[in-house]
C-alpha positions in Angstrom: 0.0 0.0 0.0 2.9 2.3 0.9 4.5 1.4 -2.4 1.2 2.3 -4.2 0.9 5.6 -2.4 4.5 6.4 -3.2 3.9 5.8 -6.9 0.8 8.0 -6.8 2.7 10.7 -5.1 5.5 10.5 -7.7 3.0 10.6 -10.5 1.3 13.6 -9.1 4.7 15.4 -8.9 5.4 14.6 -12.5 2.0 15.9 -13.6 2.5 19.0 -11.5 5.9 19.7 -13.2 4.4 19.1 -16.6 1.7 21.6 -15.9 4.3 24.2 -14.9 6.2 23.5 -18.0 3.0 24.1 -20.1 2.5 27.4 -18.3 6.0 28.6 -19.3 5.4 27.9 -23.0 3.3 31.1 -23.8 6.1 33.2 -22.2 8.7 31.4 -24.4 6.7 31.8 -27.6 5.9 35.4 -26.9 9.5 36.3 -26.4 10.5 36.2 -30.1 7.4 38.3 -31.0 8.5 40.9 -28.4 12.1 41.0 -29.6 11.1 41.2 -33.3 8.8 44.3 -32.7 11.7 46.6 -31.7 13.7 45.4 -34.8 10.8 46.4 -37.1 10.3 49.8 -35.5 13.9 50.6 -35.1 14.6 49.9 -38.8 15.3 53.1 -40.6 12.3 54.7 -42.3 13.8 53.7 -45.6 11.6 53.3 -48.5 12.4 49.6 -48.8 10.4 48.7 -45.7 7.7 51.3 -46.5 7.3 50.0 -50.1 5.4 46.9 -48.9 2.9 49.0 -47.1 1.4 50.8 -50.1 0.0 50.0 -53.5 0.4 52.0 -56.8 -1.8 52.5 -59.8 0.2 49.9 -61.7 2.2 47.2 -59.9 5.9 47.8 -60.0 5.6 51.3 -61.4 5.2 54.8 -60.1 3.0 57.0 -62.3 3.8 60.7 -62.3 1.3 63.1 -63.9 2.8 66.3 -65.1 2.6 69.1 -67.7 5.9 68.8 -69.6 6.0 72.4 -70.7 7.5 73.9 -67.6 11.3 74.2 -67.9 13.5 73.5 -66.1 11.2 71.3 -63.9 9.6 69.2 -66.7 10.0 69.4 -70.5 10.2 67.1 -73.5 13.5 66.1 -75.2 14.2 66.1 -78.9 13.9 62.3 -78.8 10.4 62.5 -77.4 11.3 61.6 -73.8 11.1 63.8 -70.7 13.7 65.6 -68.6 13.9 68.3 -65.9 14.2 68.6 -62.1 10.8 67.1 -61.3 11.3 64.2 -63.7 14.8 63.3 -62.3 13.7 63.7 -58.7 10.6 61.5 -59.4 12.9 58.9 -61.0 15.2 58.9 -58.0 12.2 58.5 -55.6 10.9 55.6 -57.7 14.2 53.9 -57.5 14.2 54.3 -53.7 10.8 52.7 -53.7 11.9 49.9 -55.9 9.6 51.0 -58.7 9.9 52.1 -62.4 8.9 55.7 -63.1 6.2 56.3 -65.7 5.7 60.0 -66.8 2.2 60.8 -67.9 2.2 64.1 -69.8 -1.1 66.1 -69.8 -2.5 69.6 -69.1 -1.6 71.1 -65.8 -5.2 70.9 -64.4 -5.5 67.4 -65.7 -2.3 66.4 -63.9 -3.8 67.6 -60.6 -7.1 65.7 -61.3 -5.2 62.5 -62.2 -3.9 61.9 -58.6 -7.3 62.8 -57.2 -9.1 60.2 -59.3 -6.5 57.5 -58.9 -5.1 57.7 -62.5 -1.6 58.5 -61.3 0.3 58.0 -58.0 2.0 61.4 -57.8 1.8 64.8 -59.5 4.8 66.9 -60.1 4.6 70.1 -62.2 6.0 72.9 -60.1 2.8 72.5 -58.0 2.2 75.2 -55.4 0.7 74.1 -52.0 -2.5 76.1 -51.4 -5.4 75.8 -48.9 -7.8 75.1 -51.8 -5.7 72.3 -53.2 -5.1 70.8 -49.7 -8.9 70.2 -49.5 -8.8 67.7 -52.4 -5.1 66.5 -52.4 -2.4 65.6 -49.9 1.1 67.1 -50.4 4.6 65.9 -49.6 7.1 68.0 -47.7 8.2 71.1 -49.6 11.1 70.5 -52.0 11.5 73.9 -53.7 10.5 77.5 -53.5 8.7 79.0 -56.5 8.6 82.7 -57.4 5.8 84.1 -59.6 7.1 86.9 -61.8 5.7 89.0 -64.6 7.0 88.9 -68.2 6.4 92.0 -70.3 7.6 93.6 -73.5 10.6 95.8 -73.0 8.7 98.7 -74.6 5.2 97.7 -73.5 2.7 99.4 -71.3 3.6 97.4 -68.2 6.8 98.5 -66.5 5.8 97.8 -62.9 3.3 95.7 -60.9 1.1 98.8 -60.4 0.6 99.0 -64.2 -1.1 95.6 -64.2 -4.3 97.1 -62.9 -4.7 99.4 -65.9 -3.9 96.9 -68.8 -6.5 95.2 -71.0 -5.4 91.6 -70.7 -3.0 89.4 -68.6 -2.0 86.0 -69.7 -1.5 83.0 -67.4 -1.3 79.2 -67.7 -4.6 77.5 -67.0 -5.3 76.3 -63.4 -2.0 77.7 -62.0 -1.7 79.9 -59.0 -0.8 82.8 -61.3 -4.1 82.4 -63.0 -5.9 82.1 -59.6 -4.3 85.2 -58.2 -4.8 87.4 -61.3 -8.4 86.3 -62.0 -9.6 87.0 -58.4 -11.6 90.1 -57.7 -9.9 93.4 -57.2 -11.2 93.4 -53.6 -9.1 90.3 -53.0 -6.0 91.7 -54.8 -6.8 90.3 -58.3 -7.7 91.9 -61.6 -10.9 90.1 -62.4 -11.7 87.3 -64.8 -12.5 89.7 -67.6 -8.8 90.9 -67.6 -7.2 87.4 -67.6 -6.8 84.8 -70.4 -5.9 81.3 -69.5 -3.7 79.3 -71.9 -3.0 75.5 -71.9 0.7 76.1 -71.4 3.0 78.9 -70.4 4.6 78.9 -73.8 1.3 79.7 -75.4 0.8 82.6 -73.0 4.2 84.0 -73.8 3.5 83.6 -77.5 0.3 85.6 -77.0 2.4 88.4 -75.4 4.8 88.4 -78.3 1.8 88.7 -80.7 0.2 91.5 -78.8 -2.8 89.5 -77.6 -2.0 90.1 -73.9 0.0 92.9 -72.2 1.8 90.7 -69.6 2.2 87.1 -68.5 2.3 86.0 -64.9 4.3 82.7 -64.5 7.0 81.0 -62.4 10.4 82.5 -62.4 12.5 79.6 -63.8 10.4 78.9 -66.9 10.1 82.7 -67.3 13.8 82.9 -67.7 13.8 80.3 -70.4 10.9 82.0 -72.3 12.6 85.4 -72.1 15.9 84.0 -73.4 14.1 82.5 -76.4 12.1 85.6 -77.3 13.8 88.8 -78.1 12.2 92.0 -76.8 10.8 90.5 -73.6 11.9 91.0 -70.0 11.0 90.1 -66.4 9.9 92.8 -64.0 12.3 93.3 -61.1 9.6 93.0 -58.5 8.3 89.5 -57.5 4.6 88.9 -58.0 4.4 86.1 -55.3 6.5 83.5 -53.5 5.3 79.9 -53.0 6.3 76.4 -52.0 6.4 73.5 -54.4 5.5 70.0 -53.3 4.4 66.6 -54.7 0.7 66.0 -54.9 -0.9 62.7 -53.9 -4.4 61.4 -53.5 -6.2 62.5 -50.4 -5.6 59.9 -47.6 -2.9 57.9 -49.3 -0.8 58.1 -46.1 1.4 55.0 -46.8 2.7 56.4 -50.1 3.0 59.9 -48.8 5.2 58.6 -45.9 7.3 56.6 -48.4 7.7 59.6 -50.7 8.7 61.9 -47.9 11.3 59.4 -46.6 12.8 59.0 -50.0 12.9 62.7 -50.6 14.7 63.2 -47.2 17.3 60.6 -48.2 17.8 62.3 -51.5 18.4 65.6 -49.8 20.7 64.1 -47.2 23.0 62.3 -49.6 23.2 65.3 -52.0 21.3 63.7 -54.9 18.5 66.3 -54.9 20.9 69.3 -54.9 22.9 67.7 -57.7 19.8 67.4 -59.8 18.8 71.0 -59.2 22.3 72.2 -60.0 22.2 70.4 -63.3 19.3 72.5 -64.5 19.6 75.8 -62.5 23.0 77.4 -62.5 23.9 79.9 -59.8 23.7 83.5 -61.0 
C-alpha cells in the first residue's frame, strides 16, 4: 500500500511539473514576438520597408502626372522623352521605392485631377501648395520655393506691378496659382476674370504676349527665364509677384505612399542627390 501511495505521489509530482512547463510555453513563444517588434520599429524609415505598405496604380511602377512644358522642372526632349528637375527627382524617388517611373504628360489641371481620381500616383509640375488644393489633395514635404514673376515687352505698357491694374489683358497658364491670383476680384487683390486669359501652357501665354494679344504674363520665375531667353524683346519685371512652396501632390488619404515619398525625398536631400539634380538645371547666378 505504501508502495502504491509512493507511486501515486511520484506521478502527481510529474504531472505538476508538466503543468508548470506548459504554463511557461506562452512566455517562451511570446519572447520572439517581443524581440522582433523593436527590430521592425527601429529599422530606418527607408523606402524599402515602406514600399510593402502601399500600392500603386500599376504594380511595380510609379505613375507621375505632369505638364511637360514647364522648364526646367519638366520638359520634353528632342527624342520624345522627358527631362527636368521634377522628372529626375521623381525617378530617384521611384528607384528608392523599388519602382519604375512612368511619366504621364497632360494639361496642368488634368495632372492635378489625375492623382485625385487614382489615375496617377503622384503629380509633379511645379505645384504650389494652397489651402484650396489641400482640400482635395495631400502634399509631400516642400522641396523647392517658386517665385511668380511678370513677363512683359521691353517697350510695352507694363513696367511695374502697379501697371497691371490698368492693362486690358493678362496671360496665365490655366489652373496655375498665377491664374488664380490674377483672376480673383480686385477686392481680393486680383484683376478680375475679364482681364485674364488662361492658356493651356506657359509657352502659349508668352506667344500671345509676343503677338500683342496680352499685355503681360504671370508665371513662375524659372520657366520665365527660359521664355525670355528664347524671345527677343521680352523682360521680367524686377519685383516678384508672389513667393510659393512646391510639393508633390498625392491622392487624399494615401498616407502610406505619402510617408514613403517623404522618406525617399529626405534621403535624396541628405545624400546630396537632390541638390545635384537642381544644380544640373539651375546654375547659380
